[in-house]
PDB file with one MODEL, atoms N, CA, C and O in Angstrom:
MODEL        1
ATOM      1  N   MET A   1     101.612 102.041 107.671  1.00  0.00           N
ATOM      2  CA  MET A   1     101.935 101.914 109.075  1.00  0.00           C
ATOM      3  C   MET A   1     100.640 101.860 109.888  1.00  0.00           C
ATOM      4  O   MET A   1      99.742 102.682 109.706  1.00  0.00           O
ATOM      5  N   VAL A   2     100.565 100.884 110.782  1.00  0.00           N
ATOM      6  CA  VAL A   2      99.377 100.706 111.616  1.00  0.00           C
ATOM      7  C   VAL A   2      99.522 101.570 112.860  1.00  0.00           C
ATOM      8  O   VAL A   2     100.515 101.483 113.583  1.00  0.00           O
ATOM      9  N   ARG A   3      98.531 102.391 113.092  1.00  0.00           N
ATOM     10  CA  ARG A   3      98.552 103.248 114.277  1.00  0.00           C
ATOM     11  C   ARG A   3      97.849 102.530 115.416  1.00  0.00           C
ATOM     12  O   ARG A   3      96.756 101.990 115.248  1.00  0.00           O
ATOM     13  N   LYS A   4      98.480 102.531 116.556  1.00  0.00           N
ATOM     14  CA  LYS A   4      97.897 101.913 117.742  1.00  0.00           C
ATOM     15  C   LYS A   4      97.017 102.930 118.434  1.00  0.00           C
ATOM     16  O   LYS A   4      97.359 104.110 118.511  1.00  0.00           O
ATOM     17  N   ARG A   5      95.898 102.479 118.932  1.00  0.00           N
ATOM     18  CA  ARG A   5      94.950 103.334 119.644  1.00  0.00           C
ATOM     19  C   ARG A   5      95.032 103.000 121.122  1.00  0.00           C
ATOM     20  O   ARG A   5      95.056 101.830 121.504  1.00  0.00           O
ATOM     21  N   PHE A   6      95.075 104.026 121.944  1.00  0.00           N
ATOM     22  CA  PHE A   6      95.175 103.862 123.388  1.00  0.00           C
ATOM     23  C   PHE A   6      93.982 104.514 124.073  1.00  0.00           C
ATOM     24  O   PHE A   6      93.395 105.475 123.576  1.00  0.00           O
ATOM     25  N   TYR A   7      93.641 103.952 125.243  1.00  0.00           N
ATOM     26  CA  TYR A   7      92.681 104.605 126.133  1.00  0.00           C
ATOM     27  C   TYR A   7      93.474 105.336 127.215  1.00  0.00           C
ATOM     28  O   TYR A   7      94.502 104.840 127.677  1.00  0.00           O
ATOM     29  N   ASN A   8      92.997 106.509 127.615  1.00  0.00           N
ATOM     30  CA  ASN A   8      93.572 107.152 128.785  1.00  0.00           C
ATOM     31  C   ASN A   8      92.733 106.744 130.001  1.00  0.00           C
ATOM     32  O   ASN A   8      91.753 106.011 129.866  1.00  0.00           O
ATOM     33  N   ILE A   9      93.113 107.213 131.165  1.00  0.00           N
ATOM     34  CA  ILE A   9      92.440 106.755 132.385  1.00  0.00           C
ATOM     35  C   ILE A   9      90.985 107.206 132.445  1.00  0.00           C
ATOM     36  O   ILE A   9      90.147 106.500 133.005  1.00  0.00           O
ATOM     37  N   GLU A  10      90.672 108.367 131.879  1.00  0.00           N
ATOM     38  CA  GLU A  10      89.290 108.837 131.876  1.00  0.00           C
ATOM     39  C   GLU A  10      88.415 107.931 131.017  1.00  0.00           C
ATOM     40  O   GLU A  10      87.309 107.565 131.414  1.00  0.00           O
ATOM     41  N   GLU A  11      88.917 107.573 129.839  1.00  0.00           N
ATOM     42  CA  GLU A  11      88.157 106.687 128.954  1.00  0.00           C
ATOM     43  C   GLU A  11      88.004 105.301 129.567  1.00  0.00           C
ATOM     44  O   GLU A  11      86.934 104.697 129.483  1.00  0.00           O
ATOM     45  N   LEU A  12      89.070 104.797 130.183  1.00  0.00           N
ATOM     46  CA  LEU A  12      89.008 103.479 130.816  1.00  0.00           C
ATOM     47  C   LEU A  12      87.997 103.467 131.954  1.00  0.00           C
ATOM     48  O   LEU A  12      87.256 102.498 132.117  1.00  0.00           O
ATOM     49  N   SER A  13      87.963 104.542 132.742  1.00  0.00           N
ATOM     50  CA  SER A  13      87.020 104.585 133.859  1.00  0.00           C
ATOM     51  C   SER A  13      85.576 104.565 133.360  1.00  0.00           C
ATOM     52  O   SER A  13      84.709 103.965 133.994  1.00  0.00           O
ATOM     53  N   ILE A  14      85.318 105.213 132.235  1.00  0.00           N
ATOM     54  CA  ILE A  14      83.966 105.196 131.663  1.00  0.00           C
ATOM     55  C   ILE A  14      83.622 103.797 131.164  1.00  0.00           C
ATOM     56  O   ILE A  14      82.513 103.312 131.390  1.00  0.00           O
ATOM     57  N   ILE A  15      84.568 103.147 130.485  1.00  0.00           N
ATOM     58  CA  ILE A  15      84.332 101.797 129.955  1.00  0.00           C
ATOM     59  C   ILE A  15      84.061 100.816 131.082  1.00  0.00           C
ATOM     60  O   ILE A  15      83.160  99.984 130.974  1.00  0.00           O
ATOM     61  N   LEU A  16      84.832 100.902 132.170  1.00  0.00           N
ATOM     62  CA  LEU A  16      84.681  99.965 133.278  1.00  0.00           C
ATOM     63  C   LEU A  16      83.558 100.352 134.234  1.00  0.00           C
ATOM     64  O   LEU A  16      83.155  99.548 135.075  1.00  0.00           O
ATOM     65  N   GLY A  17      83.053 101.572 134.113  1.00  0.00           N
ATOM     66  CA  GLY A  17      81.997 102.013 135.021  1.00  0.00           C
ATOM     67  C   GLY A  17      82.508 102.294 136.418  1.00  0.00           C
ATOM     68  O   GLY A  17      81.773 102.136 137.392  1.00  0.00           O
ATOM     69  N   LYS A  18      83.754 102.707 136.527  1.00  0.00           N
ATOM     70  CA  LYS A  18      84.362 103.036 137.815  1.00  0.00           C
ATOM     71  C   LYS A  18      84.811 104.491 137.778  1.00  0.00           C
ATOM     72  O   LYS A  18      84.974 105.080 136.710  1.00  0.00           O
ATOM     73  N   SER A  19      85.005 105.047 138.947  1.00  0.00           N
ATOM     74  CA  SER A  19      85.534 106.402 138.989  1.00  0.00           C
ATOM     75  C   SER A  19      87.035 106.371 138.724  1.00  0.00           C
ATOM     76  O   SER A  19      87.673 105.323 138.820  1.00  0.00           O
ATOM     77  N   ILE A  20      87.581 107.520 138.393  1.00  0.00           N
ATOM     78  CA  ILE A  20      89.022 107.613 138.151  1.00  0.00           C
ATOM     79  C   ILE A  20      89.778 107.274 139.430  1.00  0.00           C
ATOM     80  O   ILE A  20      90.820 106.619 139.383  1.00  0.00           O
ATOM     81  N   ALA A  21      89.264 107.714 140.561  1.00  0.00           N
ATOM     82  CA  ALA A  21      89.907 107.415 141.849  1.00  0.00           C
ATOM     83  C   ALA A  21      89.899 105.908 142.123  1.00  0.00           C
ATOM     84  O   ALA A  21      90.867 105.373 142.662  1.00  0.00           O
ATOM     85  N   ALA A  22      88.823 105.229 141.758  1.00  0.00           N
ATOM     86  CA  ALA A  22      88.765 103.777 141.962  1.00  0.00           C
ATOM     87  C   ALA A  22      89.789 103.070 141.080  1.00  0.00           C
ATOM     88  O   ALA A  22      90.445 102.130 141.527  1.00  0.00           O
ATOM     89  N   VAL A  23      89.932 103.510 139.839  1.00  0.00           N
ATOM     90  CA  VAL A  23      90.937 102.920 138.943  1.00  0.00           C
ATOM     91  C   VAL A  23      92.333 103.161 139.514  1.00  0.00           C
ATOM     92  O   VAL A  23      93.158 102.247 139.525  1.00  0.00           O
ATOM     93  N   HIS A  24      92.608 104.381 139.989  1.00  0.00           N
ATOM     94  CA  HIS A  24      93.905 104.675 140.610  1.00  0.00           C
ATOM     95  C   HIS A  24      94.139 103.775 141.824  1.00  0.00           C
ATOM     96  O   HIS A  24      95.248 103.280 142.027  1.00  0.00           O
ATOM     97  N   GLY A  25      93.108 103.565 142.622  1.00  0.00           N
ATOM     98  CA  GLY A  25      93.239 102.710 143.806  1.00  0.00           C
ATOM     99  C   GLY A  25      93.586 101.278 143.440  1.00  0.00           C
ATOM    100  O   GLY A  25      94.452 100.670 144.069  1.00  0.00           O
ATOM    101  N   HIS A  26      92.918 100.732 142.425  1.00  0.00           N
ATOM    102  CA  HIS A  26      93.218  99.368 141.979  1.00  0.00           C
ATOM    103  C   HIS A  26      94.641  99.278 141.437  1.00  0.00           C
ATOM    104  O   HIS A  26      95.340  98.295 141.683  1.00  0.00           O
ATOM    105  N   LEU A  27      95.068 100.294 140.706  1.00  0.00           N
ATOM    106  CA  LEU A  27      96.421 100.294 140.165  1.00  0.00           C
ATOM    107  C   LEU A  27      97.466 100.390 141.279  1.00  0.00           C
ATOM    108  O   LEU A  27      98.509  99.741 141.203  1.00  0.00           O
ATOM    109  N   ALA A  28      97.201 101.182 142.294  1.00  0.00           N
ATOM    110  CA  ALA A  28      98.142 101.336 143.405  1.00  0.00           C
ATOM    111  C   ALA A  28      98.316 100.011 144.152  1.00  0.00           C
ATOM    112  O   ALA A  28      99.405  99.704 144.637  1.00  0.00           O
ATOM    113  N   ARG A  29      97.233  99.229 144.240  1.00  0.00           N
ATOM    114  CA  ARG A  29      97.288  97.928 144.917  1.00  0.00           C
ATOM    115  C   ARG A  29      97.634  96.800 143.954  1.00  0.00           C
ATOM    116  O   ARG A  29      97.679  95.634 144.346  1.00  0.00           O
ATOM    117  N   LYS A  30      97.882  97.153 142.674  1.00  0.00           N
ATOM    118  CA  LYS A  30      98.201  96.179 141.631  1.00  0.00           C
ATOM    119  C   LYS A  30      97.136  95.090 141.538  1.00  0.00           C
ATOM    120  O   LYS A  30      97.455  93.910 141.398  1.00  0.00           O
ATOM    121  N   GLN A  31      95.878  95.495 141.616  1.00  0.00           N
ATOM    122  CA  GLN A  31      94.745  94.569 141.500  1.00  0.00           C
ATOM    123  C   GLN A  31      94.343  94.477 140.033  1.00  0.00           C
ATOM    124  O   GLN A  31      93.386  95.114 139.594  1.00  0.00           O
ATOM    125  N   TYR A  32      95.089  93.673 139.287  1.00  0.00           N
ATOM    126  CA  TYR A  32      94.847  93.580 137.856  1.00  0.00           C
ATOM    127  C   TYR A  32      93.683  92.652 137.522  1.00  0.00           C
ATOM    128  O   TYR A  32      93.401  92.414 136.347  1.00  0.00           O
ATOM    129  N   ASP A  33      93.010  92.129 138.537  1.00  0.00           N
ATOM    130  CA  ASP A  33      91.750  91.443 138.278  1.00  0.00           C
ATOM    131  C   ASP A  33      90.608  92.453 138.214  1.00  0.00           C
ATOM    132  O   ASP A  33      89.535  92.134 137.703  1.00  0.00           O
ATOM    133  N   ALA A  34      90.819  93.661 138.723  1.00  0.00           N
ATOM    134  CA  ALA A  34      89.785  94.705 138.713  1.00  0.00           C
ATOM    135  C   ALA A  34      89.974  95.697 137.571  1.00  0.00           C
ATOM    136  O   ALA A  34      88.998  96.271 137.088  1.00  0.00           O
ATOM    137  N   VAL A  35      91.204  95.906 137.137  1.00  0.00           N
ATOM    138  CA  VAL A  35      91.514  96.784 135.997  1.00  0.00           C
ATOM    139  C   VAL A  35      92.633  96.123 135.197  1.00  0.00           C
ATOM    140  O   VAL A  35      93.472  95.430 135.772  1.00  0.00           O
ATOM    141  N   PRO A  36      92.659  96.326 133.886  1.00  0.00           N
ATOM    142  CA  PRO A  36      93.747  95.742 133.097  1.00  0.00           C
ATOM    143  C   PRO A  36      95.078  96.439 133.378  1.00  0.00           C
ATOM    144  O   PRO A  36      95.090  97.612 133.750  1.00  0.00           O
ATOM    145  N   PRO A  37      96.199  95.731 133.204  1.00  0.00           N
ATOM    146  CA  PRO A  37      97.498  96.364 133.442  1.00  0.00           C
ATOM    147  C   PRO A  37      97.790  97.469 132.427  1.00  0.00           C
ATOM    148  O   PRO A  37      97.528  97.302 131.236  1.00  0.00           O
ATOM    149  N   PRO A  38      98.327  98.587 132.890  1.00  0.00           N
ATOM    150  CA  PRO A  38      98.575  99.730 131.992  1.00  0.00           C
ATOM    151  C   PRO A  38      99.945  99.662 131.321  1.00  0.00           C
ATOM    152  O   PRO A  38     100.789  98.827 131.645  1.00  0.00           O
ATOM    153  N   ILE A  39     100.121 100.568 130.383  1.00  0.00           N
ATOM    154  CA  ILE A  39     101.405 100.806 129.720  1.00  0.00           C
ATOM    155  C   ILE A  39     101.803 102.235 130.076  1.00  0.00           C
ATOM    156  O   ILE A  39     100.969 103.140 130.049  1.00  0.00           O
ATOM    157  N   LYS A  40     103.080 102.439 130.409  1.00  0.00           N
ATOM    158  CA  LYS A  40     103.546 103.793 130.707  1.00  0.00           C
ATOM    159  C   LYS A  40     103.956 104.470 129.405  1.00  0.00           C
ATOM    160  O   LYS A  40     104.796 103.948 128.671  1.00  0.00           O
ATOM    161  N   LEU A  41     103.374 105.616 129.119  1.00  0.00           N
ATOM    162  CA  LEU A  41     103.783 106.457 128.002  1.00  0.00           C
ATOM    163  C   LEU A  41     104.313 107.747 128.605  1.00  0.00           C
ATOM    164  O   LEU A  41     103.561 108.692 128.843  1.00  0.00           O
ATOM    165  N   GLY A  42     105.602 107.772 128.846  1.00  0.00           N
ATOM    166  CA  GLY A  42     106.176 108.899 129.560  1.00  0.00           C
ATOM    167  C   GLY A  42     105.714 108.843 131.003  1.00  0.00           C
ATOM    168  O   GLY A  42     105.961 107.860 131.701  1.00  0.00           O
ATOM    169  N   ARG A  43     105.045 109.891 131.452  1.00  0.00           N
ATOM    170  CA  ARG A  43     104.519 109.925 132.817  1.00  0.00           C
ATOM    171  C   ARG A  43     103.061 109.503 132.879  1.00  0.00           C
ATOM    172  O   ARG A  43     102.488 109.414 133.965  1.00  0.00           O
ATOM    173  N   ARG A  44     102.454 109.243 131.724  1.00  0.00           N
ATOM    174  CA  ARG A  44     101.035 108.914 131.690  1.00  0.00           C
ATOM    175  C   ARG A  44     100.822 107.413 131.595  1.00  0.00           C
ATOM    176  O   ARG A  44     101.672 106.666 131.112  1.00  0.00           O
ATOM    177  N   LEU A  45      99.664 107.003 132.071  1.00  0.00           N
ATOM    178  CA  LEU A  45      99.247 105.613 131.933  1.00  0.00           C
ATOM    179  C   LEU A  45      98.329 105.509 130.727  1.00  0.00           C
ATOM    180  O   LEU A  45      97.509 106.393 130.479  1.00  0.00           O
ATOM    181  N   ALA A  46      98.473 104.422 129.982  1.00  0.00           N
ATOM    182  CA  ALA A  46      97.633 104.204 128.811  1.00  0.00           C
ATOM    183  C   ALA A  46      97.333 102.717 128.713  1.00  0.00           C
ATOM    184  O   ALA A  46      98.042 101.881 129.274  1.00  0.00           O
ATOM    185  N   TRP A  47      96.271 102.409 127.993  1.00  0.00           N
ATOM    186  CA  TRP A  47      95.859 101.030 127.785  1.00  0.00           C
ATOM    187  C   TRP A  47      95.597 100.826 126.304  1.00  0.00           C
ATOM    188  O   TRP A  47      94.861 101.601 125.693  1.00  0.00           O
ATOM    189  N   LEU A  48      96.189  99.792 125.720  1.00  0.00           N
ATOM    190  CA  LEU A  48      95.923  99.461 124.325  1.00  0.00           C
ATOM    191  C   LEU A  48      94.459  99.043 124.193  1.00  0.00           C
ATOM    192  O   LEU A  48      93.954  98.281 125.018  1.00  0.00           O
ATOM    193  N   VAL A  49      93.790  99.529 123.177  1.00  0.00           N
ATOM    194  CA  VAL A  49      92.379  99.201 122.978  1.00  0.00           C
ATOM    195  C   VAL A  49      92.205  97.691 122.852  1.00  0.00           C
ATOM    196  O   VAL A  49      91.282  97.121 123.434  1.00  0.00           O
ATOM    197  N   GLU A  50      93.093  97.038 122.092  1.00  0.00           N
ATOM    198  CA  GLU A  50      92.981  95.595 121.892  1.00  0.00           C
ATOM    199  C   GLU A  50      93.165  94.825 123.199  1.00  0.00           C
ATOM    200  O   GLU A  50      92.462  93.844 123.441  1.00  0.00           O
ATOM    201  N   SER A  51      94.105  95.259 124.044  1.00  0.00           N
ATOM    202  CA  SER A  51      94.339  94.544 125.298  1.00  0.00           C
ATOM    203  C   SER A  51      93.176  94.736 126.268  1.00  0.00           C
ATOM    204  O   SER A  51      92.840  93.816 127.014  1.00  0.00           O
ATOM    205  N   VAL A  52      92.556  95.918 126.270  1.00  0.00           N
ATOM    206  CA  VAL A  52      91.382  96.150 127.133  1.00  0.00           C
ATOM    207  C   VAL A  52      90.220  95.287 126.662  1.00  0.00           C
ATOM    208  O   VAL A  52      89.519  94.689 127.479  1.00  0.00           O
ATOM    209  N   ASP A  53      90.011  95.216 125.343  1.00  0.00           N
ATOM    210  CA  ASP A  53      88.941  94.378 124.812  1.00  0.00           C
ATOM    211  C   ASP A  53      89.168  92.905 125.159  1.00  0.00           C
ATOM    212  O   ASP A  53      88.228  92.200 125.527  1.00  0.00           O
ATOM    213  N   ALA A  54      90.419  92.441 125.040  1.00  0.00           N
ATOM    214  CA  ALA A  54      90.738  91.054 125.378  1.00  0.00           C
ATOM    215  C   ALA A  54      90.535  90.796 126.871  1.00  0.00           C
ATOM    216  O   ALA A  54      90.040  89.739 127.261  1.00  0.00           O
ATOM    217  N   TRP A  55      90.921  91.768 127.706  1.00  0.00           N
ATOM    218  CA  TRP A  55      90.753  91.627 129.156  1.00  0.00           C
ATOM    219  C   TRP A  55      89.272  91.533 129.507  1.00  0.00           C
ATOM    220  O   TRP A  55      88.882  90.711 130.336  1.00  0.00           O
ATOM    221  N   ILE A  56      88.445  92.371 128.882  1.00  0.00           N
ATOM    222  CA  ILE A  56      86.998  92.353 129.141  1.00  0.00           C
ATOM    223  C   ILE A  56      86.401  91.031 128.670  1.00  0.00           C
ATOM    224  O   ILE A  56      85.564  90.457 129.366  1.00  0.00           O
ATOM    225  N   ASP A  57      86.813  90.535 127.502  1.00  0.00           N
ATOM    226  CA  ASP A  57      86.321  89.243 127.012  1.00  0.00           C
ATOM    227  C   ASP A  57      86.696  88.116 127.963  1.00  0.00           C
ATOM    228  O   ASP A  57      85.894  87.216 128.214  1.00  0.00           O
ATOM    229  N   ASP A  58      87.922  88.165 128.495  1.00  0.00           N
ATOM    230  CA  ASP A  58      88.371  87.154 129.446  1.00  0.00           C
ATOM    231  C   ASP A  58      87.533  87.201 130.721  1.00  0.00           C
ATOM    232  O   ASP A  58      87.147  86.159 131.251  1.00  0.00           O
ATOM    233  N   LYS A  59      87.251  88.409 131.215  1.00  0.00           N
ATOM    234  CA  LYS A  59      86.425  88.544 132.417  1.00  0.00           C
ATOM    235  C   LYS A  59      85.008  88.035 132.175  1.00  0.00           C
ATOM    236  O   LYS A  59      84.410  87.425 133.062  1.00  0.00           O
ATOM    237  N   ALA A  60      84.463  88.282 130.975  1.00  0.00           N
ATOM    238  CA  ALA A  60      83.121  87.800 130.648  1.00  0.00           C
ATOM    239  C   ALA A  60      83.100  86.276 130.602  1.00  0.00           C
ATOM    240  O   ALA A  60      82.143  85.657 131.067  1.00  0.00           O
ATOM    241  N   ALA A  61      84.149  85.666 130.045  1.00  0.00           N
ATOM    242  CA  ALA A  61      84.222  84.207 129.992  1.00  0.00           C
ATOM    243  C   ALA A  61      84.326  83.614 131.400  1.00  0.00           C
ATOM    244  O   ALA A  61      83.707  82.592 131.693  1.00  0.00           O
ATOM    245  N   GLN A  62      85.106  84.255 132.264  1.00  0.00           N
ATOM    246  CA  GLN A  62      85.217  83.789 133.650  1.00  0.00           C
ATOM    247  C   GLN A  62      83.875  83.892 134.361  1.00  0.00           C
ATOM    248  O   GLN A  62      83.506  82.998 135.123  1.00  0.00           O
ATOM    249  N   ALA A  63      83.145  84.971 134.121  1.00  0.00           N
ATOM    250  CA  ALA A  63      81.844  85.155 134.763  1.00  0.00           C
ATOM    251  C   ALA A  63      80.853  84.094 134.288  1.00  0.00           C
ATOM    252  O   ALA A  63      80.070  83.576 135.085  1.00  0.00           O
ATOM    253  N   GLU A  64      80.881  83.769 132.992  1.00  0.00           N
ATOM    254  CA  GLU A  64      79.992  82.727 132.472  1.00  0.00           C
ATOM    255  C   GLU A  64      80.329  81.373 133.080  1.00  0.00           C
ATOM    256  O   GLU A  64      79.427  80.608 133.424  1.00  0.00           O
ATOM    257  N   ALA A  65      81.627  81.064 133.218  1.00  0.00           N
ATOM    258  CA  ALA A  65      82.037  79.795 133.819  1.00  0.00           C
ATOM    259  C   ALA A  65      81.615  79.725 135.282  1.00  0.00           C
ATOM    260  O   ALA A  65      81.168  78.679 135.752  1.00  0.00           O
ATOM    261  N   THR A  66      81.756  80.824 135.994  1.00  0.00           N
ATOM    262  CA  THR A  66      81.349  80.867 137.398  1.00  0.00           C
ATOM    263  C   THR A  66      79.842  80.706 137.523  1.00  0.00           C
ATOM    264  O   THR A  66      79.363  80.007 138.416  1.00  0.00           O
ATOM    265  N   ALA A  67      79.090  81.348 136.635  1.00  0.00           N
ATOM    266  CA  ALA A  67      77.636  81.235 136.670  1.00  0.00           C
ATOM    267  C   ALA A  67      77.202  79.802 136.394  1.00  0.00           C
ATOM    268  O   ALA A  67      76.265  79.306 137.021  1.00  0.00           O
ATOM    269  N   ALA A  68      77.875  79.132 135.459  1.00  0.00           N
ATOM    270  CA  ALA A  68      77.541  77.742 135.162  1.00  0.00           C
ATOM    271  C   ALA A  68      77.839  76.843 136.355  1.00  0.00           C
ATOM    272  O   ALA A  68      77.057  75.944 136.667  1.00  0.00           O
ATOM    273  N   THR A  69      78.965  77.080 137.024  1.00  0.00           N
ATOM    274  CA  THR A  69      79.321  76.293 138.207  1.00  0.00           C
ATOM    275  C   THR A  69      78.322  76.536 139.331  1.00  0.00           C
ATOM    276  O   THR A  69      77.904  75.597 140.009  1.00  0.00           O
ATOM    277  N   ASN A  70      77.943  77.784 139.529  1.00  0.00           N
ATOM    278  CA  ASN A  70      76.991  78.103 140.586  1.00  0.00           C
ATOM    279  C   ASN A  70      75.622  77.526 140.286  1.00  0.00           C
ATOM    280  O   ASN A  70      74.906  77.148 141.213  1.00  0.00           O
ATOM    281  N   ALA A  71      75.235  77.446 139.022  1.00  0.00           N
ATOM    282  CA  ALA A  71      73.939  76.884 138.654  1.00  0.00           C
ATOM    283  C   ALA A  71      73.886  75.401 139.002  1.00  0.00           C
ATOM    284  O   ALA A  71      72.838  74.894 139.402  1.00  0.00           O
ATOM    285  N   GLU A  72      75.018  74.698 138.852  1.00  0.00           N
ATOM    286  CA  GLU A  72      75.052  73.280 139.212  1.00  0.00           C
ATOM    287  C   GLU A  72      74.859  73.090 140.704  1.00  0.00           C
ATOM    288  O   GLU A  72      74.191  72.147 141.128  1.00  0.00           O
ATOM    289  N   HIS A  73      75.432  73.969 141.500  1.00  0.00           N
ATOM    290  CA  HIS A  73      75.351  73.836 142.953  1.00  0.00           C
ATOM    291  C   HIS A  73      74.048  74.375 143.520  1.00  0.00           C
ATOM    292  O   HIS A  73      73.700  74.064 144.659  1.00  0.00           O
ATOM    293  N   SER A  74      73.330  75.166 142.761  1.00  0.00           N
ATOM    294  CA  SER A  74      72.110  75.762 143.299  1.00  0.00           C
ATOM    295  C   SER A  74      70.974  74.757 143.399  1.00  0.00           C
ATOM    296  O   SER A  74      69.969  75.035 144.053  1.00  0.00           O
ATOM    297  N   ASN A  75      71.109  73.583 142.762  1.00  0.00           N
ATOM    298  CA  ASN A  75      70.060  72.575 142.830  1.00  0.00           C
ATOM    299  C   ASN A  75      70.124  71.771 144.120  1.00  0.00           C
ATOM    300  O   ASN A  75      69.184  71.037 144.425  1.00  0.00           O
ATOM    301  N   ALA A  76      71.178  71.883 144.867  1.00  0.00           N
ATOM    302  CA  ALA A  76      71.312  71.162 146.124  1.00  0.00           C
ATOM    303  C   ALA A  76      70.322  71.733 147.138  1.00  0.00           C
ATOM    304  O   ALA A  76      70.057  72.935 147.150  1.00  0.00           O
ATOM    305  N   PRO A  77      69.775  70.849 147.996  1.00  0.00           N
ATOM    306  CA  PRO A  77      68.830  71.357 149.003  1.00  0.00           C
ATOM    307  C   PRO A  77      69.534  72.288 149.983  1.00  0.00           C
ATOM    308  O   PRO A  77      70.667  72.038 150.393  1.00  0.00           O
ATOM    309  N   ARG A  78      68.856  73.345 150.343  1.00  0.00           N
ATOM    310  CA  ARG A  78      69.427  74.321 151.267  1.00  0.00           C
ATOM    311  C   ARG A  78      69.315  73.793 152.694  1.00  0.00           C
ATOM    312  O   ARG A  78      68.285  73.260 153.106  1.00  0.00           O
ATOM    313  N   ARG A  79      70.398  73.959 153.422  1.00  0.00           N
ATOM    314  CA  ARG A  79      70.397  73.555 154.827  1.00  0.00           C
ATOM    315  C   ARG A  79      69.972  74.727 155.675  1.00  0.00           C
ATOM    316  O   ARG A  79      70.348  75.872 155.423  1.00  0.00           O
ATOM    317  N   ARG A  80      69.204  74.431 156.657  1.00  0.00           N
ATOM    318  CA  ARG A  80      68.800  75.474 157.589  1.00  0.00           C
ATOM    319  C   ARG A  80      69.969  75.821 158.479  1.00  0.00           C
ATOM    320  O   ARG A  80      70.810  74.978 158.791  1.00  0.00           O
ATOM    321  N   ARG A  81      70.008  77.067 158.880  1.00  0.00           N
ATOM    322  CA  ARG A  81      71.056  77.519 159.780  1.00  0.00           C
ATOM    323  C   ARG A  81      70.550  77.445 161.205  1.00  0.00           C
ATOM    324  O   ARG A  81      69.349  77.531 161.459  1.00  0.00           O
ATOM    325  N   GLY A  82      71.477  77.286 162.126  1.00  0.00           N
ATOM    326  CA  GLY A  82      71.123  77.327 163.539  1.00  0.00           C
ATOM    327  C   GLY A  82      70.828  75.957 164.120  1.00  0.00           C
ATOM    328  O   GLY A  82      71.116  74.919 163.524  1.00  0.00           O
ATOM    329  N   ARG A  83      70.255  75.996 165.281  1.00  0.00           N
ATOM    330  CA  ARG A  83      69.984  74.782 166.031  1.00  0.00           C
ATOM    331  C   ARG A  83      68.766  74.062 165.454  1.00  0.00           C
ATOM    332  O   ARG A  83      67.782  74.707 165.091  1.00  0.00           O
ATOM    333  N   PRO A  84      68.824  72.726 165.367  1.00  0.00           N
ATOM    334  CA  PRO A  84      67.652  72.014 164.847  1.00  0.00           C
ATOM    335  C   PRO A  84      66.467  72.088 165.817  1.00  0.00           C
ATOM    336  O   PRO A  84      66.633  72.235 167.028  1.00  0.00           O
ATOM    337  N   THR A  85      65.277  71.982 165.241  1.00  0.00           N
ATOM    338  CA  THR A  85      64.077  71.999 166.076  1.00  0.00           C
ATOM    339  C   THR A  85      63.944  70.660 166.798  1.00  0.00           C
ATOM    340  O   THR A  85      64.652  69.709 166.467  1.00  0.00           O
ATOM    341  N   LYS A  86      63.045  70.576 167.780  1.00  0.00           N
ATOM    342  CA  LYS A  86      62.819  69.326 168.514  1.00  0.00           C
ATOM    343  C   LYS A  86      62.355  68.230 167.558  1.00  0.00           C
ATOM    344  O   LYS A  86      62.768  67.077 167.685  1.00  0.00           O
ATOM    345  N   ALA A  87      61.509  68.584 166.615  1.00  0.00           N
ATOM    346  CA  ALA A  87      61.021  67.594 165.657  1.00  0.00           C
ATOM    347  C   ALA A  87      62.167  67.074 164.784  1.00  0.00           C
ATOM    348  O   ALA A  87      62.219  65.881 164.485  1.00  0.00           O
ATOM    349  N   GLU A  88      63.065  67.936 164.383  1.00  0.00           N
ATOM    350  CA  GLU A  88      64.209  67.495 163.578  1.00  0.00           C
ATOM    351  C   GLU A  88      65.144  66.612 164.402  1.00  0.00           C
ATOM    352  O   GLU A  88      65.703  65.646 163.882  1.00  0.00           O
ATOM    353  N   GLN A  89      65.316  66.941 165.691  1.00  0.00           N
ATOM    354  CA  GLN A  89      66.160  66.122 166.553  1.00  0.00           C
ATOM    355  C   GLN A  89      65.566  64.734 166.727  1.00  0.00           C
ATOM    356  O   GLN A  89      66.290  63.739 166.693  1.00  0.00           O
ATOM    357  N   LYS A  90      64.235  64.657 166.916  1.00  0.00           N
ATOM    358  CA  LYS A  90      63.573  63.355 167.080  1.00  0.00           C
ATOM    359  C   LYS A  90      63.660  62.535 165.798  1.00  0.00           C
ATOM    360  O   LYS A  90      63.859  61.320 165.839  1.00  0.00           O
ATOM    361  N   ALA A  91      63.508  63.218 164.647  1.00  0.00           N
ATOM    362  CA  ALA A  91      63.578  62.509 163.364  1.00  0.00           C
ATOM    363  C   ALA A  91      64.971  61.954 163.125  1.00  0.00           C
ATOM    364  O   ALA A  91      65.106  60.865 162.568  1.00  0.00           O
ATOM    365  N   ARG A  92      65.988  62.657 163.522  1.00  0.00           N
ATOM    366  CA  ARG A  92      67.357  62.188 163.317  1.00  0.00           C
ATOM    367  C   ARG A  92      67.700  61.032 164.248  1.00  0.00           C
ATOM    368  O   ARG A  92      68.407  60.101 163.861  1.00  0.00           O
ATOM    369  N   SER A  93      67.199  61.097 165.467  1.00  0.00           N
ATOM    370  CA  SER A  93      67.536  60.041 166.429  1.00  0.00           C
ATOM    371  C   SER A  93      66.712  58.788 166.183  1.00  0.00           C
ATOM    372  O   SER A  93      67.051  57.733 166.720  1.00  0.00           O
ATOM    373  N   GLY A  94      65.649  58.854 165.397  1.00  0.00           N
ATOM    374  CA  GLY A  94      64.841  57.686 165.057  1.00  0.00           C
ATOM    375  C   GLY A  94      63.771  57.368 166.088  1.00  0.00           C
ATOM    376  O   GLY A  94      63.235  56.259 166.079  1.00  0.00           O
ATOM    377  N   LYS A  95      63.448  58.273 166.953  1.00  0.00           N
ATOM    378  CA  LYS A  95      62.425  58.027 167.983  1.00  0.00           C
ATOM    379  C   LYS A  95      61.055  58.331 167.469  1.00  0.00           C
ATOM    380  O   LYS A  95      60.075  58.182 168.198  1.00  0.00           O
TER     381      LYS A  95
ENDMDL
END
């Protein structure tokens, strides 16, 4: 018989680097992009070790994809913010 291993909320908070209160807050708001969805074991919350590992792998893959997308856009020239200078206005108007 295969025994399933679970994380409790204290172990999950250590793995995610969040406080227990932060994990509770994410769960109360059902923000499952910040913490993996739990399983109820009686009155306690638990997380399957395999599902937490899969959730973390998925988040890492999303972060790599986002970093690759951002790297493509970072080569674009940066636009200055605010009002153009007099020299920029003259250059645009062709004078």
